[in-house]
N, C-alpha and C positions, 0 to 999 in steps of 0.2 A: 194580425200583422200590425206592428206599431208604425208610427210616422216615419221613422228612419228607414225601416225596411221597405215601406211603400215608395218612398222617394228613390231609394236605390233600385227597386224593381222597375220604376218608370224610366230612370236613366239608363239602366241596362237594356230595356226594351228599345229605347231610341238609338242606342249605340249598337244594337244587334249583338249583344254580348250575353253571356251567362251572368246571373246575379252574383255568382261567386267571383267573377272577374272584376266586379266593381267594389272598391273599398272606400272608406271615408277619406283616405289620403289621395284617391284618384283625382286628377284634374280633368276638366272637360277635354282639354287638348290631348292628354295621355290616353283618353278613351276613344279618341278619333271622332269626336262629335263636331261636325261643322256647324256653321251658323244656322242653317235650316234645321238641322237636328236639334239644336239648342232651342229654337223657337218651338218646335214640336214638343220637346220635353217640357217647356214652360207651359204650353197649353194643356198638356196632360196633367201636370202638377196642379194647375189652377182648377181644372175640372175635378180632380180626385179629392182636393181639399176644400173646394168652394172658396177660393181666395183669389185676389187679383195681385199679380206680380207687377211691379212698376214697369212701364213701357221702356224705360231706360235702364233696365236691370243689368245690362252689359257694362254699365258705367257705375261701379259701386260707390264712387265718391259722390255722385249726384243722387243715386236711387236709394242708397242704404241697403241694397240687396246684392250680396257678394256671390258671384257665380264662378269663382275661380277653382273651387274644389267641391267634391261631393259633400264633405263635412260642412262647408260654408253654405251650400244650398240647403242642407238639412236644417242648419241653424236659422237661416232666413225664413224657411217655410214654417218652422216652429214659432218664430216671432209673429208671422202674419196670422197663423192659426190662433195664437193667443190673443192678438189684437181683435180678431173677429169675435172671439168668445167673450171679450170684456164688455 
Protein backbone atom coordinates (compact mmCIF):
# COMPACT_ATOMS: atom_id res chain seq x y z
CA UNK A 1 0.00 0.00 0.00
CA UNK A 2 1.50 3.33 -1.01
CA UNK A 3 1.33 6.59 0.94
CA UNK A 4 -1.74 7.88 -0.90
CA UNK A 5 -3.67 4.66 -0.27
CA UNK A 6 -2.68 4.65 3.40
CA UNK A 7 -3.81 8.25 3.92
CA UNK A 8 -7.12 7.52 2.17
CA UNK A 9 -7.61 4.39 4.31
CA UNK A 10 -7.00 6.37 7.51
CA UNK A 11 -9.40 9.12 6.47
CA UNK A 12 -12.03 6.56 5.45
CA UNK A 13 -11.70 4.83 8.82
CA UNK A 14 -12.14 8.12 10.69
CA UNK A 15 -15.17 9.02 8.57
CA UNK A 16 -16.61 5.51 8.99
CA UNK A 17 -16.76 5.16 5.22
CA UNK A 18 -15.62 2.58 2.71
CA UNK A 19 -12.23 3.36 1.17
CA UNK A 20 -13.98 3.49 -2.22
CA UNK A 21 -16.12 6.40 -0.94
CA UNK A 22 -13.03 8.57 -0.37
CA UNK A 23 -11.44 10.19 -3.42
CA UNK A 24 -8.65 12.70 -3.83
CA UNK A 25 -11.29 15.30 -4.67
CA UNK A 26 -13.20 14.68 -1.41
CA UNK A 27 -13.15 17.46 1.14
CA UNK A 28 -13.12 16.84 4.87
CA UNK A 29 -16.50 18.57 5.00
CA UNK A 30 -18.03 16.45 2.22
CA UNK A 31 -16.92 13.30 4.06
CA UNK A 32 -18.75 14.45 7.17
CA UNK A 33 -15.62 14.57 9.33
CA UNK A 34 -16.04 16.92 12.28
CA UNK A 35 -13.23 18.62 14.18
CA UNK A 36 -12.80 15.70 16.59
CA UNK A 37 -12.67 13.25 13.69
CA UNK A 38 -10.09 15.44 12.00
CA UNK A 39 -7.92 15.46 15.13
CA UNK A 40 -8.19 11.67 15.33
CA UNK A 41 -7.25 11.38 11.65
CA UNK A 42 -4.23 13.65 12.24
CA UNK A 43 -3.05 11.48 15.14
CA UNK A 44 -3.52 8.32 13.07
CA UNK A 45 -1.59 9.81 10.13
CA UNK A 46 1.22 10.99 12.43
CA UNK A 47 1.51 7.52 13.93
CA UNK A 48 1.32 5.70 10.59
CA UNK A 49 4.06 7.80 8.98
CA UNK A 50 6.13 8.79 12.04
CA UNK A 51 5.69 12.51 11.29
CA UNK A 52 4.51 15.56 13.22
CA UNK A 53 1.73 17.58 11.66
CA UNK A 54 1.79 21.25 12.76
CA UNK A 55 -0.57 21.97 15.66
CA UNK A 56 -2.15 24.76 13.60
CA UNK A 57 -2.72 22.51 10.57
CA UNK A 58 -6.31 23.72 10.29
CA UNK A 59 -4.91 27.13 9.27
CA UNK A 60 -2.94 26.41 6.08
CA UNK A 61 -1.77 30.02 5.74
CA UNK A 62 0.15 29.71 9.01
CA UNK A 63 1.07 26.02 9.09
CA UNK A 64 1.78 25.29 5.44
CA UNK A 65 -0.31 22.13 5.91
CA UNK A 66 -3.46 22.19 3.79
CA UNK A 67 -6.29 19.97 5.06
CA UNK A 68 -9.05 21.19 2.75
CA UNK A 69 -9.17 18.05 0.60
CA UNK A 70 -7.88 14.50 0.60
CA UNK A 71 -5.44 15.38 -2.21
CA UNK A 72 -4.08 18.32 -0.19
CA UNK A 73 -3.60 16.09 2.87
CA UNK A 74 -1.79 13.46 0.77
CA UNK A 75 0.50 16.16 -0.68
CA UNK A 76 1.24 17.61 2.77
CA UNK A 77 1.98 14.17 4.24
CA UNK A 78 4.30 13.40 1.30
CA UNK A 79 6.15 16.65 2.01
CA UNK A 80 6.56 15.86 5.72
CA UNK A 81 7.72 12.31 4.97
CA UNK A 82 10.26 13.68 2.48
CA UNK A 83 11.52 16.22 5.05
CA UNK A 84 11.92 13.47 7.64
CA UNK A 85 13.89 11.34 5.16
CA UNK A 86 16.21 14.21 4.21
